[in-house]
C-alpha positions in Angstrom: 0.1 -0.1 -0.1 1.0 3.5 -0.8 2.2 5.7 2.0 0.9 9.3 1.7 2.6 12.3 3.1 1.8 15.9 4.0 1.8 17.9 0.7 0.4 21.2 2.5 3.6 23.7 1.7 2.8 25.8 4.7 2.6 22.8 6.8 5.7 21.3 5.9 7.7 24.4 6.7 5.8 24.8 9.7 7.0 21.3 10.8 10.7 21.9 9.9 10.6 25.2 11.8 9.0 23.6 15.3 11.6 20.7 14.9 14.6 23.0 14.4 13.4 25.6 17.3 13.1 22.4 19.3 16.6 21.4 18.9 18.1 24.9 19.2 16.4 25.9 22.4 16.3 22.3 23.8 12.3 22.8 24.1 10.6 19.3 23.8 7.2 21.2 23.6 8.1 22.6 20.1 9.1 19.0 19.0 6.1 17.4 20.3 4.1 19.7 18.6 5.5 19.1 15.3 5.1 15.5 15.7 1.4 15.8 16.1 1.3 18.4 13.1 2.8 15.3 11.0 0.0 12.9 11.8 -2.4 12.3 9.2 -5.0 15.1 8.8 -7.8 12.7 10.1 -5.9 12.6 13.4 -5.3 16.3 14.1 -7.5 17.7 16.6 -10.1 20.3 16.3 -10.7 22.0 19.6 -14.0 24.1 20.2 -13.7 27.1 22.3 -15.9 25.7 24.9 -13.4 22.9 26.0 -10.6 25.8 26.1 -12.9 27.6 28.4 -13.6 24.6 30.7 -9.6 23.6 31.0 -7.8 26.9 31.0 -7.2 29.5 33.6 -7.3 33.4 33.1 -4.1 34.4 31.2 -3.0 31.0 30.0 -1.2 30.2 27.1 -2.1 27.5 24.9 -0.9 25.4 21.8 -3.3 23.6 19.5 -1.9 21.4 17.1 -4.6 21.6 14.5 -7.5 24.1 14.5 -9.3 25.9 16.7 -13.0 26.1 16.3 -15.7 28.8 17.7 -18.2 26.8 19.1 -19.1 27.9 22.5 -18.2 30.6 24.7 -14.8 31.8 26.1 -15.3 33.7 29.4 -11.4 34.8 30.1 -8.6 36.1 28.5 -6.2 33.1 27.0 -3.2 33.3 24.3 -3.6 30.5 21.8 -1.3 29.5 19.2 -2.8 27.2 16.2 -2.1 25.8 12.8 -5.7 27.1 11.9 -8.5 29.1 13.5 -12.3 29.4 12.3 -13.1 32.7 11.8 -15.9 32.9 14.8 -13.2 31.4 16.5 -10.9 34.5 16.0 -13.6 37.2 17.0 -14.7 34.9 20.2 -11.0 35.1 21.5 -10.7 39.0 20.4 -14.2 39.5 22.2 -12.8 37.9 25.5 -9.7 40.2 25.5 -7.5 37.1 24.6 -4.9 36.8 21.6 -4.7 34.3 18.7 -1.2 33.9 17.4 0.8 32.0 14.9 3.7 29.4 16.3 6.3 31.7 14.7 5.0 34.9 17.0 4.7 32.7 20.2 8.1 31.2 19.6 9.6 34.5 19.0 8.0 35.6 22.3 8.8 32.4 24.5 11.6 30.5 22.8 12.0 27.8 25.7 8.2 27.1 25.7 8.0 27.8 29.5 4.4 28.1 30.8 2.8 26.7 27.7 0.2 23.7 27.7 -0.7 21.6 24.7 -4.4 21.2 24.7 -5.8 18.5 22.2 
């Protein structure tokens, strides 16, 4: 049986970037996130805002190795880095005075990955 691979060039570049940052900064969180993103698309996570609201505290920094969806409400500000966001999720995160960012921005801000949780 033929083995398939990721063909999305943005995703391939992101996986390489995360692995490199994990090696250079000795931060296993970035290597773990890269491995989660390298999985087949049907195994990647899709996390609703209701789950983020339920399992997080105020001002927490999160990594989602997949997509953040806009179902549910967000009652406190959080910072979320994810591969993809739905438009409704972006609106609700900003309305709750939180931040949504890319992995590159989060790594520039926090190269060691200190106080960052992986959700999903």
